PyMOL Python script that loads the backbone (N, CA, C, O; Angstrom):
from pymol import cmd

cmd.read_pdbstr("""\
ATOM      1  N   MET A   1       0.850  -1.161   0.000  1.00  0.00           N
ATOM      2  CA  MET A   1       0.000   0.000   0.000  1.00  0.00           C
ATOM      3  C   MET A   1       0.902   1.232   0.000  1.00  0.00           C
ATOM      4  O   MET A   1       1.785   1.355   0.848  1.00  0.00           O
ATOM      5  N   LYS A   2       0.685   2.133  -0.937  1.00  0.00           N
ATOM      6  CA  LYS A   2       1.451   3.377  -1.001  1.00  0.00           C
ATOM      7  C   LYS A   2       0.684   4.459  -0.250  1.00  0.00           C
ATOM      8  O   LYS A   2      -0.524   4.620  -0.421  1.00  0.00           O
ATOM      9  N   LEU A   3       1.407   5.191   0.581  1.00  0.00           N
ATOM     10  CA  LEU A   3       0.792   6.250   1.376  1.00  0.00           C
ATOM     11  C   LEU A   3       1.317   7.604   0.934  1.00  0.00           C
ATOM     12  O   LEU A   3       2.522   7.783   0.755  1.00  0.00           O
ATOM     13  N   ASP A   4       0.423   8.544   0.758  1.00  0.00           N
ATOM     14  CA  ASP A   4       0.779   9.918   0.436  1.00  0.00           C
ATOM     15  C   ASP A   4       0.939  10.679   1.743  1.00  0.00           C
ATOM     16  O   ASP A   4      -0.046  10.925   2.439  1.00  0.00           O
ATOM     17  N   LEU A   5       2.166  11.052   2.084  1.00  0.00           N
ATOM     18  CA  LEU A   5       2.450  11.693   3.365  1.00  0.00           C
ATOM     19  C   LEU A   5       2.518  13.215   3.277  1.00  0.00           C
ATOM     20  O   LEU A   5       3.047  13.854   4.186  1.00  0.00           O
ATOM     21  N   SER A   6       2.001  13.801   2.219  1.00  0.00           N
ATOM     22  CA  SER A   6       2.104  15.250   2.048  1.00  0.00           C
ATOM     23  C   SER A   6       1.201  16.023   3.016  1.00  0.00           C
ATOM     24  O   SER A   6       1.544  17.136   3.415  1.00  0.00           O
ATOM     25  N   SER A   7       0.069  15.460   3.393  1.00  0.00           N
ATOM     26  CA  SER A   7      -0.820  16.106   4.354  1.00  0.00           C
ATOM     27  C   SER A   7      -1.674  15.039   5.033  1.00  0.00           C
ATOM     28  O   SER A   7      -1.713  13.890   4.594  1.00  0.00           O
ATOM     29  N   PHE A   8      -2.350  15.427   6.095  1.00  0.00           N
ATOM     30  CA  PHE A   8      -3.204  14.485   6.817  1.00  0.00           C
ATOM     31  C   PHE A   8      -4.352  14.004   5.944  1.00  0.00           C
ATOM     32  O   PHE A   8      -4.674  12.815   5.951  1.00  0.00           O
ATOM     33  N   GLN A   9      -4.974  14.906   5.194  1.00  0.00           N
ATOM     34  CA  GLN A   9      -6.079  14.526   4.316  1.00  0.00           C
ATOM     35  C   GLN A   9      -5.607  13.592   3.215  1.00  0.00           C
ATOM     36  O   GLN A   9      -6.300  12.632   2.877  1.00  0.00           O
ATOM     37  N   ALA A  10      -4.423  13.862   2.648  1.00  0.00           N
ATOM     38  CA  ALA A  10      -3.891  12.991   1.605  1.00  0.00           C
ATOM     39  C   ALA A  10      -3.575  11.609   2.162  1.00  0.00           C
ATOM     40  O   ALA A  10      -3.758  10.601   1.481  1.00  0.00           O
ATOM     41  N   LEU A  11      -3.104  11.568   3.394  1.00  0.00           N
ATOM     42  CA  LEU A  11      -2.806  10.293   4.035  1.00  0.00           C
ATOM     43  C   LEU A  11      -4.071   9.468   4.218  1.00  0.00           C
ATOM     44  O   LEU A  11      -4.070   8.269   3.939  1.00  0.00           O
ATOM     45  N   LEU A  12      -5.139  10.083   4.678  1.00  0.00           N
ATOM     46  CA  LEU A  12      -6.399   9.359   4.853  1.00  0.00           C
ATOM     47  C   LEU A  12      -7.001   8.934   3.516  1.00  0.00           C
ATOM     48  O   LEU A  12      -7.623   7.876   3.432  1.00  0.00           O
ATOM     49  N   LYS A  13      -6.826   9.739   2.476  1.00  0.00           N
ATOM     50  CA  LYS A  13      -7.353   9.382   1.158  1.00  0.00           C
ATOM     51  C   LYS A  13      -6.592   8.222   0.526  1.00  0.00           C
ATOM     52  O   LYS A  13      -7.136   7.518  -0.325  1.00  0.00           O
ATOM     53  N   SER A  14      -5.343   8.015   0.931  1.00  0.00           N
ATOM     54  CA  SER A  14      -4.540   6.955   0.320  1.00  0.00           C
ATOM     55  C   SER A  14      -4.800   5.585   0.937  1.00  0.00           C
ATOM     56  O   SER A  14      -4.225   4.591   0.495  1.00  0.00           O
ATOM     57  N   LEU A  15      -5.659   5.521   1.954  1.00  0.00           N
ATOM     58  CA  LEU A  15      -6.002   4.228   2.542  1.00  0.00           C
ATOM     59  C   LEU A  15      -6.838   3.416   1.560  1.00  0.00           C
ATOM     60  O   LEU A  15      -7.563   3.974   0.736  1.00  0.00           O
ATOM     61  N   ASN A  16      -6.732   2.111   1.655  1.00  0.00           N
ATOM     62  CA  ASN A  16      -7.439   1.204   0.755  1.00  0.00           C
ATOM     63  C   ASN A  16      -8.943   1.238   1.042  1.00  0.00           C
ATOM     64  O   ASN A  16      -9.376   0.857   2.130  1.00  0.00           O
ATOM     65  N   ARG A  17      -9.724   1.686   0.087  1.00  0.00           N
ATOM     66  CA  ARG A  17     -11.177   1.792   0.272  1.00  0.00           C
ATOM     67  C   ARG A  17     -11.895   0.485  -0.076  1.00  0.00           C
ATOM     68  O   ARG A  17     -13.103   0.384   0.134  1.00  0.00           O
ATOM     69  N   GLN A  18     -11.187  -0.509  -0.598  1.00  0.00           N
ATOM     70  CA  GLN A  18     -11.805  -1.775  -0.968  1.00  0.00           C
ATOM     71  C   GLN A  18     -11.943  -2.716   0.222  1.00  0.00           C
ATOM     72  O   GLN A  18     -12.589  -3.759   0.119  1.00  0.00           O
ATOM     73  N   CYS A  19     -11.343  -2.356   1.342  1.00  0.00           N
ATOM     74  CA  CYS A  19     -11.383  -3.237   2.505  1.00  0.00           C
ATOM     75  C   CYS A  19     -12.701  -3.052   3.261  1.00  0.00           C
ATOM     76  O   CYS A  19     -13.489  -2.159   2.952  1.00  0.00           O
ATOM     77  N   GLY A  20     -12.918  -3.898   4.239  1.00  0.00           N
ATOM     78  CA  GLY A  20     -14.127  -3.823   5.044  1.00  0.00           C
ATOM     79  C   GLY A  20     -14.121  -2.601   5.949  1.00  0.00           C
ATOM     80  O   GLY A  20     -13.087  -1.959   6.136  1.00  0.00           O
ATOM     81  N   SER A  21     -15.276  -2.289   6.503  1.00  0.00           N
ATOM     82  CA  SER A  21     -15.384  -1.088   7.321  1.00  0.00           C
ATOM     83  C   SER A  21     -14.586  -1.213   8.620  1.00  0.00           C
ATOM     84  O   SER A  21     -14.068  -0.214   9.118  1.00  0.00           O
ATOM     85  N   GLN A  22     -14.480  -2.414   9.173  1.00  0.00           N
ATOM     86  CA  GLN A  22     -13.675  -2.580  10.389  1.00  0.00           C
ATOM     87  C   GLN A  22     -12.195  -2.379  10.080  1.00  0.00           C
ATOM     88  O   GLN A  22     -11.472  -1.770  10.869  1.00  0.00           O
ATOM     89  N   MET A  23     -11.750  -2.882   8.950  1.00  0.00           N
ATOM     90  CA  MET A  23     -10.350  -2.703   8.553  1.00  0.00           C
ATOM     91  C   MET A  23     -10.052  -1.229   8.305  1.00  0.00           C
ATOM     92  O   MET A  23      -8.980  -0.744   8.666  1.00  0.00           O
ATOM     93  N   LEU A  24     -10.977  -0.525   7.703  1.00  0.00           N
ATOM     94  CA  LEU A  24     -10.799   0.909   7.473  1.00  0.00           C
ATOM     95  C   LEU A  24     -10.748   1.670   8.798  1.00  0.00           C
ATOM     96  O   LEU A  24      -9.957   2.602   8.948  1.00  0.00           O
ATOM     97  N   ASP A  25     -11.586   1.278   9.753  1.00  0.00           N
ATOM     98  CA  ASP A  25     -11.541   1.895  11.081  1.00  0.00           C
ATOM     99  C   ASP A  25     -10.179   1.683  11.740  1.00  0.00           C
ATOM    100  O   ASP A  25      -9.636   2.595  12.363  1.00  0.00           O
ATOM    101  N   VAL A  26      -9.632   0.477  11.599  1.00  0.00           N
ATOM    102  CA  VAL A  26      -8.333   0.166  12.193  1.00  0.00           C
ATOM    103  C   VAL A  26      -7.228   0.973  11.516  1.00  0.00           C
ATOM    104  O   VAL A  26      -6.325   1.467  12.191  1.00  0.00           O
ATOM    105  N   CYS A  27      -7.288   1.111  10.198  1.00  0.00           N
ATOM    106  CA  CYS A  27      -6.272   1.901   9.482  1.00  0.00           C
ATOM    107  C   CYS A  27      -6.319   3.367   9.884  1.00  0.00           C
ATOM    108  O   CYS A  27      -5.277   3.983  10.106  1.00  0.00           O
ATOM    109  N   VAL A  28      -7.507   3.925   9.978  1.00  0.00           N
ATOM    110  CA  VAL A  28      -7.650   5.323  10.401  1.00  0.00           C
ATOM    111  C   VAL A  28      -7.153   5.494  11.832  1.00  0.00           C
ATOM    112  O   VAL A  28      -6.473   6.470  12.145  1.00  0.00           O
ATOM    113  N   ALA A  29      -7.494   4.544  12.698  1.00  0.00           N
ATOM    114  CA  ALA A  29      -7.015   4.600  14.087  1.00  0.00           C
ATOM    115  C   ALA A  29      -5.498   4.522  14.142  1.00  0.00           C
ATOM    116  O   ALA A  29      -4.870   5.223  14.935  1.00  0.00           O
ATOM    117  N   ALA A  30      -4.906   3.678  13.310  1.00  0.00           N
ATOM    118  CA  ALA A  30      -3.445   3.553  13.298  1.00  0.00           C
ATOM    119  C   ALA A  30      -2.783   4.864  12.883  1.00  0.00           C
ATOM    120  O   ALA A  30      -1.792   5.277  13.485  1.00  0.00           O
ATOM    121  N   VAL A  31      -3.323   5.514  11.863  1.00  0.00           N
ATOM    122  CA  VAL A  31      -2.767   6.795  11.416  1.00  0.00           C
ATOM    123  C   VAL A  31      -2.900   7.842  12.524  1.00  0.00           C
ATOM    124  O   VAL A  31      -1.947   8.558  12.831  1.00  0.00           O
ATOM    125  N   ILE A  32      -4.074   7.920  13.110  1.00  0.00           N
ATOM    126  CA  ILE A  32      -4.313   8.930  14.149  1.00  0.00           C
ATOM    127  C   ILE A  32      -3.433   8.679  15.366  1.00  0.00           C
ATOM    128  O   ILE A  32      -2.856   9.622  15.907  1.00  0.00           O
ATOM    129  N   PHE A  33      -3.318   7.434  15.806  1.00  0.00           N
ATOM    130  CA  PHE A  33      -2.510   7.147  16.986  1.00  0.00           C
ATOM    131  C   PHE A  33      -1.017   7.298  16.715  1.00  0.00           C
ATOM    132  O   PHE A  33      -0.263   7.621  17.632  1.00  0.00           O
ATOM    133  N   CYS A  34      -0.572   7.073  15.484  1.00  0.00           N
ATOM    134  CA  CYS A  34       0.842   7.340  15.155  1.00  0.00           C
ATOM    135  C   CYS A  34       1.132   8.838  15.237  1.00  0.00           C
ATOM    136  O   CYS A  34       2.155   9.250  15.784  1.00  0.00           O
ATOM    137  N   LEU A  35       0.238   9.635  14.697  1.00  0.00           N
ATOM    138  CA  LEU A  35       0.415  11.087  14.790  1.00  0.00           C
ATOM    139  C   LEU A  35       0.334  11.545  16.243  1.00  0.00           C
ATOM    140  O   LEU A  35       1.095  12.418  16.660  1.00  0.00           O
ATOM    141  N   TRP A  36      -0.579  10.966  17.014  1.00  0.00           N
ATOM    142  CA  TRP A  36      -0.674  11.289  18.432  1.00  0.00           C
ATOM    143  C   TRP A  36       0.618  10.916  19.152  1.00  0.00           C
ATOM    144  O   TRP A  36       1.080  11.658  20.018  1.00  0.00           O
ATOM    145  N   GLY A  37       1.206   9.768  18.800  1.00  0.00           N
ATOM    146  CA  GLY A  37       2.446   9.325  19.437  1.00  0.00           C
ATOM    147  C   GLY A  37       3.590  10.291  19.186  1.00  0.00           C
ATOM    148  O   GLY A  37       4.367  10.585  20.095  1.00  0.00           O
ATOM    149  N   ILE A  38       3.701  10.785  17.965  1.00  0.00           N
ATOM    150  CA  ILE A  38       4.740  11.768  17.644  1.00  0.00           C
ATOM    151  C   ILE A  38       4.515  13.042  18.449  1.00  0.00           C
ATOM    152  O   ILE A  38       5.449  13.585  19.039  1.00  0.00           O
ATOM    153  N   TRP A  39       3.270  13.514  18.471  1.00  0.00           N
ATOM    154  CA  TRP A  39       2.937  14.726  19.218  1.00  0.00           C
ATOM    155  C   TRP A  39       3.218  14.545  20.714  1.00  0.00           C
ATOM    156  O   TRP A  39       3.782  15.433  21.354  1.00  0.00           O
ATOM    157  N   HIS A  40       2.829  13.407  21.261  1.00  0.00           N
ATOM    158  CA  HIS A  40       3.013  13.127  22.684  1.00  0.00           C
ATOM    159  C   HIS A  40       4.499  13.094  23.050  1.00  0.00           C
ATOM    160  O   HIS A  40       4.904  13.677  24.056  1.00  0.00           O
ATOM    161  N   CYS A  41       5.302  12.421  22.244  1.00  0.00           N
ATOM    162  CA  CYS A  41       6.749  12.340  22.526  1.00  0.00           C
ATOM    163  C   CYS A  41       7.399  13.723  22.459  1.00  0.00           C
ATOM    164  O   CYS A  41       8.235  14.067  23.295  1.00  0.00           O
ATOM    165  N   ARG A  42       7.010  14.501  21.466  1.00  0.00           N
ATOM    166  CA  ARG A  42       7.569  15.853  21.357  1.00  0.00           C
ATOM    167  C   ARG A  42       7.190  16.703  22.565  1.00  0.00           C
ATOM    168  O   ARG A  42       8.015  17.462  23.073  1.00  0.00           O
ATOM    169  N   ASN A  43       5.953  16.582  23.025  1.00  0.00           N
ATOM    170  CA  ASN A  43       5.536  17.346  24.201  1.00  0.00           C
ATOM    171  C   ASN A  43       6.270  16.902  25.458  1.00  0.00           C
ATOM    172  O   ASN A  43       6.619  17.734  26.296  1.00  0.00           O
ATOM    173  N   GLN A  44       6.506  15.617  25.600  1.00  0.00           N
ATOM    174  CA  GLN A  44       7.226  15.124  26.766  1.00  0.00           C
ATOM    175  C   GLN A  44       8.657  15.661  26.794  1.00  0.00           C
ATOM    176  O   GLN A  44       9.165  16.035  27.851  1.00  0.00           O
ATOM    177  N   VAL A  45       9.291  15.696  25.645  1.00  0.00           N
ATOM    178  CA  VAL A  45      10.660  16.233  25.579  1.00  0.00           C
ATOM    179  C   VAL A  45      10.651  17.734  25.816  1.00  0.00           C
ATOM    180  O   VAL A  45      11.499  18.253  26.542  1.00  0.00           O
ATOM    181  N   ARG A  46       9.723  18.421  25.224  1.00  0.00           N
ATOM    182  CA  ARG A  46       9.697  19.884  25.290  1.00  0.00           C
ATOM    183  C   ARG A  46       9.315  20.410  26.674  1.00  0.00           C
ATOM    184  O   ARG A  46       9.981  21.300  27.204  1.00  0.00           O
ATOM    185  N   PHE A  47       8.261  19.873  27.252  1.00  0.00           N
ATOM    186  CA  PHE A  47       7.726  20.455  28.472  1.00  0.00           C
ATOM    187  C   PHE A  47       8.164  19.760  29.757  1.00  0.00           C
ATOM    188  O   PHE A  47       8.159  20.375  30.823  1.00  0.00           O
ATOM    189  N   ARG A  48       8.540  18.491  29.670  1.00  0.00           N
ATOM    190  CA  ARG A  48       8.936  17.764  30.877  1.00  0.00           C
ATOM    191  C   ARG A  48      10.379  17.280  30.835  1.00  0.00           C
ATOM    192  O   ARG A  48      10.879  16.715  31.808  1.00  0.00           O
ATOM    193  N   ASN A  49      11.041  17.500  29.714  1.00  0.00           N
ATOM    194  CA  ASN A  49      12.421  17.066  29.518  1.00  0.00           C
ATOM    195  C   ASN A  49      12.567  15.558  29.775  1.00  0.00           C
ATOM    196  O   ASN A  49      13.528  15.109  30.398  1.00  0.00           O
ATOM    197  N   VAL A  50      11.596  14.799  29.282  1.00  0.00           N
ATOM    198  CA  VAL A  50      11.574  13.346  29.442  1.00  0.00           C
ATOM    199  C   VAL A  50      11.673  12.713  28.058  1.00  0.00           C
ATOM    200  O   VAL A  50      10.879  13.022  27.169  1.00  0.00           O
ATOM    201  N   ASN A  51      12.642  11.834  27.883  1.00  0.00           N
ATOM    202  CA  ASN A  51      12.767  11.089  26.634  1.00  0.00           C
ATOM    203  C   ASN A  51      12.096   9.738  26.800  1.00  0.00           C
ATOM    204  O   ASN A  51      12.494   8.937  27.646  1.00  0.00           O
ATOM    205  N   LEU A  52      11.086   9.491  25.995  1.00  0.00           N
ATOM    206  CA  LEU A  52      10.392   8.207  26.032  1.00  0.00           C
ATOM    207  C   LEU A  52      11.092   7.212  25.114  1.00  0.00           C
ATOM    208  O   LEU A  52      11.615   7.576  24.061  1.00  0.00           O
ATOM    209  N   LYS A  53      11.092   5.967  25.530  1.00  0.00           N
ATOM    210  CA  LYS A  53      11.689   4.920  24.702  1.00  0.00           C
ATOM    211  C   LYS A  53      10.735   4.583  23.559  1.00  0.00           C
ATOM    212  O   LYS A  53       9.523   4.505  23.761  1.00  0.00           O
ATOM    213  N   PRO A  54      11.281   4.382  22.358  1.00  0.00           N
ATOM    214  CA  PRO A  54      10.406   4.054  21.221  1.00  0.00           C
ATOM    215  C   PRO A  54       9.567   2.793  21.452  1.00  0.00           C
ATOM    216  O   PRO A  54       8.424   2.718  21.002  1.00  0.00           O
ATOM    217  N   VAL A  55      10.128   1.811  22.149  1.00  0.00           N
ATOM    218  CA  VAL A  55       9.391   0.570  22.390  1.00  0.00           C
ATOM    219  C   VAL A  55       8.132   0.835  23.207  1.00  0.00           C
ATOM    220  O   VAL A  55       7.083   0.253  22.928  1.00  0.00           O
ATOM    221  N   SER A  56       8.219   1.699  24.207  1.00  0.00           N
ATOM    222  CA  SER A  56       7.036   1.987  25.020  1.00  0.00           C
ATOM    223  C   SER A  56       5.983   2.736  24.201  1.00  0.00           C
ATOM    224  O   SER A  56       4.786   2.508  24.375  1.00  0.00           O
ATOM    225  N   MET A  57       6.422   3.627  23.313  1.00  0.00           N
ATOM    226  CA  MET A  57       5.462   4.346  22.480  1.00  0.00           C
ATOM    227  C   MET A  57       4.820   3.405  21.463  1.00  0.00           C
ATOM    228  O   MET A  57       3.621   3.509  21.203  1.00  0.00           O
ATOM    229  N   PHE A  58       5.591   2.495  20.890  1.00  0.00           N
ATOM    230  CA  PHE A  58       5.025   1.528  19.947  1.00  0.00           C
ATOM    231  C   PHE A  58       3.988   0.646  20.631  1.00  0.00           C
ATOM    232  O   PHE A  58       2.949   0.337  20.048  1.00  0.00           O
ATOM    233  N   SER A  59       4.266   0.244  21.858  1.00  0.00           N
ATOM    234  CA  SER A  59       3.302  -0.607  22.562  1.00  0.00           C
ATOM    235  C   SER A  59       2.036   0.166  22.911  1.00  0.00           C
ATOM    236  O   SER A  59       0.944  -0.403  22.874  1.00  0.00           O
ATOM    237  N   LYS A  60       2.156   1.457  23.251  1.00  0.00           N
ATOM    238  CA  LYS A  60       0.962   2.276  23.507  1.00  0.00           C
ATOM    239  C   LYS A  60       0.128   2.430  22.245  1.00  0.00           C
ATOM    240  O   LYS A  60      -1.099   2.329  22.288  1.00  0.00           O
ATOM    241  N   ILE A  61       0.793   2.675  21.123  1.00  0.00           N
ATOM    242  CA  ILE A  61       0.083   2.820  19.851  1.00  0.00           C
ATOM    243  C   ILE A  61      -0.609   1.513  19.489  1.00  0.00           C
ATOM    244  O   ILE A  61      -1.774   1.515  19.092  1.00  0.00           O
ATOM    245  N   ALA A  62       0.105   0.393  19.623  1.00  0.00           N
ATOM    246  CA  ALA A  62      -0.479  -0.905  19.280  1.00  0.00           C
ATOM    247  C   ALA A  62      -1.686  -1.217  20.169  1.00  0.00           C
ATOM    248  O   ALA A  62      -2.699  -1.725  19.688  1.00  0.00           O
ATOM    249  N   ALA A  63      -1.577  -0.916  21.454  1.00  0.00           N
ATOM    250  CA  ALA A  63      -2.695  -1.174  22.369  1.00  0.00           C
ATOM    251  C   ALA A  63      -3.902  -0.313  22.011  1.00  0.00           C
ATOM    252  O   ALA A  63      -5.036  -0.792  22.046  1.00  0.00           O
ATOM    253  N   ASN A  64      -3.671   0.948  21.669  1.00  0.00           N
ATOM    254  CA  ASN A  64      -4.777   1.838  21.302  1.00  0.00           C
ATOM    255  C   ASN A  64      -5.434   1.418  19.994  1.00  0.00           C
ATOM    256  O   ASN A  64      -6.656   1.481  19.862  1.00  0.00           O
ATOM    257  N   VAL A  65      -4.623   0.987  19.021  1.00  0.00           N
ATOM    258  CA  VAL A  65      -5.183   0.530  17.742  1.00  0.00           C
ATOM    259  C   VAL A  65      -5.988  -0.748  17.951  1.00  0.00           C
ATOM    260  O   VAL A  65      -7.064  -0.912  17.375  1.00  0.00           O
ATOM    261  N   CYS A  66      -5.468  -1.642  18.769  1.00  0.00           N
ATOM    262  CA  CYS A  66      -6.192  -2.881  19.079  1.00  0.00           C
ATOM    263  C   CYS A  66      -7.521  -2.573  19.760  1.00  0.00           C
ATOM    264  O   CYS A  66      -8.544  -3.164  19.415  1.00  0.00           O
ATOM    265  N   LEU A  67      -7.516  -1.669  20.708  1.00  0.00           N
ATOM    266  CA  LEU A  67      -8.747  -1.285  21.393  1.00  0.00           C
ATOM    267  C   LEU A  67      -9.744  -0.648  20.422  1.00  0.00           C
ATOM    268  O   LEU A  67     -10.937  -0.952  20.459  1.00  0.00           O
ATOM    269  N   ALA A  68      -9.252   0.227  19.561  1.00  0.00           N
ATOM    270  CA  ALA A  68     -10.141   0.869  18.585  1.00  0.00           C
ATOM    271  C   ALA A  68     -10.740  -0.170  17.639  1.00  0.00           C
ATOM    272  O   ALA A  68     -11.915  -0.077  17.282  1.00  0.00           O
ATOM    273  N   GLY A  69      -9.948  -1.150  17.234  1.00  0.00           N
ATOM    274  CA  GLY A  69     -10.462  -2.201  16.357  1.00  0.00           C
ATOM    275  C   GLY A  69     -11.491  -3.071  17.044  1.00  0.00           C
ATOM    276  O   GLY A  69     -12.481  -3.470  16.432  1.00  0.00           O
ATOM    277  N   ASN A  70     -11.263  -3.367  18.315  1.00  0.00           N
ATOM    278  CA  ASN A  70     -12.220  -4.193  19.052  1.00  0.00           C
ATOM    279  C   ASN A  70     -13.509  -3.438  19.349  1.00  0.00           C
ATOM    280  O   ASN A  70     -14.569  -4.055  19.447  1.00  0.00           O
ATOM    281  N   LEU A  71     -13.444  -2.135  19.492  1.00  0.00           N
ATOM    282  CA  LEU A  71     -14.636  -1.334  19.747  1.00  0.00           C
ATOM    283  C   LEU A  71     -15.363  -0.909  18.474  1.00  0.00           C
ATOM    284  O   LEU A  71     -16.465  -0.364  18.539  1.00  0.00           O
ATOM    285  N   SER A  72     -14.748  -1.158  17.320  1.00  0.00           N
ATOM    286  CA  SER A  72     -15.344  -0.769  16.049  1.00  0.00           C
ATOM    287  C   SER A  72     -16.636  -1.539  15.803  1.00  0.00           C
ATOM    288  O   SER A  72     -16.732  -2.729  16.102  1.00  0.00           O
ATOM    289  N   LYS A  73     -17.607  -0.854  15.263  1.00  0.00           N
ATOM    290  CA  LYS A  73     -18.869  -1.498  14.916  1.00  0.00           C
ATOM    291  C   LYS A  73     -18.886  -1.920  13.451  1.00  0.00           C
ATOM    292  O   LYS A  73     -19.906  -2.391  12.947  1.00  0.00           O
ATOM    293  N   GLY A  74     -17.752  -1.748  12.769  1.00  0.00           N
ATOM    294  CA  GLY A  74     -17.655  -2.116  11.366  1.00  0.00           C
ATOM    295  C   GLY A  74     -17.638  -3.617  11.171  1.00  0.00           C
ATOM    296  O   GLY A  74     -17.469  -4.380  12.123  1.00  0.00           O
ATOM    297  N   CYS A  75     -17.814  -4.030   9.938  1.00  0.00           N
ATOM    298  CA  CYS A  75     -17.789  -5.459   9.624  1.00  0.00           C
ATOM    299  C   CYS A  75     -16.610  -5.739   8.698  1.00  0.00           C
ATOM    300  O   CYS A  75     -16.103  -4.847   8.017  1.00  0.00           O
ATOM    301  N   ILE A  76     -16.193  -6.986   8.693  1.00  0.00           N
ATOM    302  CA  ILE A  76     -15.062  -7.385   7.880  1.00  0.00           C
ATOM    303  C   ILE A  76     -15.580  -8.035   6.599  1.00  0.00           C
ATOM    304  O   ILE A  76     -16.538  -8.808   6.631  1.00  0.00           O
ATOM    305  N   LYS A  77     -14.950  -7.723   5.488  1.00  0.00           N
ATOM    306  CA  LYS A  77     -15.280  -8.398   4.240  1.00  0.00           C
ATOM    307  C   LYS A  77     -14.529  -9.722   4.208  1.00  0.00           C
ATOM    308  O   LYS A  77     -13.574  -9.923   4.958  1.00  0.00           O
ATOM    309  N   SER A  78     -14.951 -10.590   3.367  1.00  0.00           N
ATOM    310  CA  SER A  78     -14.305 -11.906   3.293  1.00  0.00           C
ATOM    311  C   SER A  78     -13.049 -11.826   2.426  1.00  0.00           C
ATOM    312  O   SER A  78     -12.957 -12.454   1.371  1.00  0.00           O
ATOM    313  N   ARG A  79     -12.092 -11.038   2.901  1.00  0.00           N
ATOM    314  CA  ARG A  79     -10.796 -10.932   2.226  1.00  0.00           C
ATOM    315  C   ARG A  79      -9.745 -11.475   3.175  1.00  0.00           C
ATOM    316  O   ARG A  79      -9.719 -11.122   4.354  1.00  0.00           O
ATOM    317  N   LEU A  80      -8.891 -12.322   2.665  1.00  0.00           N
ATOM    318  CA  LEU A  80      -7.869 -12.943   3.493  1.00  0.00           C
ATOM    319  C   LEU A  80      -6.868 -11.906   4.008  1.00  0.00           C
ATOM    320  O   LEU A  80      -6.373 -12.030   5.129  1.00  0.00           O
ATOM    321  N   ASP A  81      -6.568 -10.887   3.203  1.00  0.00           N
ATOM    322  CA  ASP A  81      -5.635  -9.834   3.627  1.00  0.00           C
ATOM    323  C   ASP A  81      -6.164  -9.100   4.859  1.00  0.00           C
ATOM    324  O   ASP A  81      -5.430  -8.891   5.824  1.00  0.00           O
ATOM    325  N   ASP A  82      -7.434  -8.712   4.824  1.00  0.00           N
ATOM    326  CA  ASP A  82      -8.040  -8.009   5.954  1.00  0.00           C
ATOM    327  C   ASP A  82      -8.007  -8.880   7.209  1.00  0.00           C
ATOM    328  O   ASP A  82      -7.620  -8.424   8.284  1.00  0.00           O
ATOM    329  N   PHE A  83      -8.415 -10.129   7.056  1.00  0.00           N
ATOM    330  CA  PHE A  83      -8.445 -11.029   8.207  1.00  0.00           C
ATOM    331  C   PHE A  83      -7.053 -11.224   8.790  1.00  0.00           C
ATOM    332  O   PHE A  83      -6.889 -11.231  10.010  1.00  0.00           O
ATOM    333  N   SER A  84      -6.063 -11.381   7.943  1.00  0.00           N
ATOM    334  CA  SER A  84      -4.693 -11.596   8.394  1.00  0.00           C
ATOM    335  C   SER A  84      -4.172 -10.395   9.177  1.00  0.00           C
ATOM    336  O   SER A  84      -3.549 -10.558  10.227  1.00  0.00           O
ATOM    337  N   ILE A  85      -4.423  -9.200   8.674  1.00  0.00           N
ATOM    338  CA  ILE A  85      -3.957  -7.981   9.352  1.00  0.00           C
ATOM    339  C   ILE A  85      -4.662  -7.817  10.698  1.00  0.00           C
ATOM    340  O   ILE A  85      -4.019  -7.551  11.714  1.00  0.00           O
ATOM    341  N   LEU A  86      -5.982  -7.977  10.698  1.00  0.00           N
ATOM    342  CA  LEU A  86      -6.737  -7.832  11.940  1.00  0.00           C
ATOM    343  C   LEU A  86      -6.336  -8.883  12.964  1.00  0.00           C
ATOM    344  O   LEU A  86      -6.257  -8.590  14.158  1.00  0.00           O
ATOM    345  N   TYR A  87      -6.084 -10.098  12.508  1.00  0.00           N
ATOM    346  CA  TYR A  87      -5.656 -11.161  13.422  1.00  0.00           C
ATOM    347  C   TYR A  87      -4.289 -10.831  14.039  1.00  0.00           C
ATOM    348  O   TYR A  87      -4.081 -11.029  15.236  1.00  0.00           O
ATOM    349  N   ASN A  88      -3.371 -10.335  13.225  1.00  0.00           N
ATOM    350  CA  ASN A  88      -2.035 -10.012  13.723  1.00  0.00           C
ATOM    351  C   ASN A  88      -2.010  -8.787  14.631  1.00  0.00           C
ATOM    352  O   ASN A  88      -1.117  -8.647  15.466  1.00  0.00           O
ATOM    353  N   VAL A  89      -2.982  -7.910  14.469  1.00  0.00           N
ATOM    354  CA  VAL A  89      -3.087  -6.751  15.347  1.00  0.00           C
ATOM    355  C   VAL A  89      -3.721  -7.142  16.675  1.00  0.00           C
ATOM    356  O   VAL A  89      -3.556  -6.435  17.669  1.00  0.00           O
ATOM    357  N   GLY A  90      -4.434  -8.245  16.705  1.00  0.00           N
ATOM    358  CA  GLY A  90      -5.043  -8.728  17.938  1.00  0.00           C
ATOM    359  C   GLY A  90      -6.524  -8.455  18.024  1.00  0.00           C
ATOM    360  O   GLY A  90      -7.082  -8.356  19.117  1.00  0.00           O
ATOM    361  N   ILE A  91      -7.163  -8.334  16.878  1.00  0.00           N
ATOM    362  CA  ILE A  91      -8.597  -8.014  16.835  1.00  0.00           C
ATOM    363  C   ILE A  91      -9.373  -9.268  16.462  1.00  0.00           C
ATOM    364  O   ILE A  91     -10.600  -9.229  16.368  1.00  0.00           O
TER     365      ILE A  91
END
""", "prot")
cmd.dss("prot")
cmd.show_as("cartoon", "prot")
cmd.util.cbc("prot")
cmd.orient("prot")
């Protein structure tokens, strides 16, 4: 999947629209939580002079994406790619 990183709107438009609604919810959540993670780390360094370890931030992002996927009311299409990704994320 190719992602257009020029802007937030372009990034969301480059997501695969052929997937199921639950998979789309998970992709949007992943993008939002990655951006939140960058913002959070920058704020911690700037205002608290605390350097967070990348592993802890990755685990927070993964946990939030998993939670968003489990709370999603979307449905999955019968595509093996979607099922494989959702299974590996823990949904």
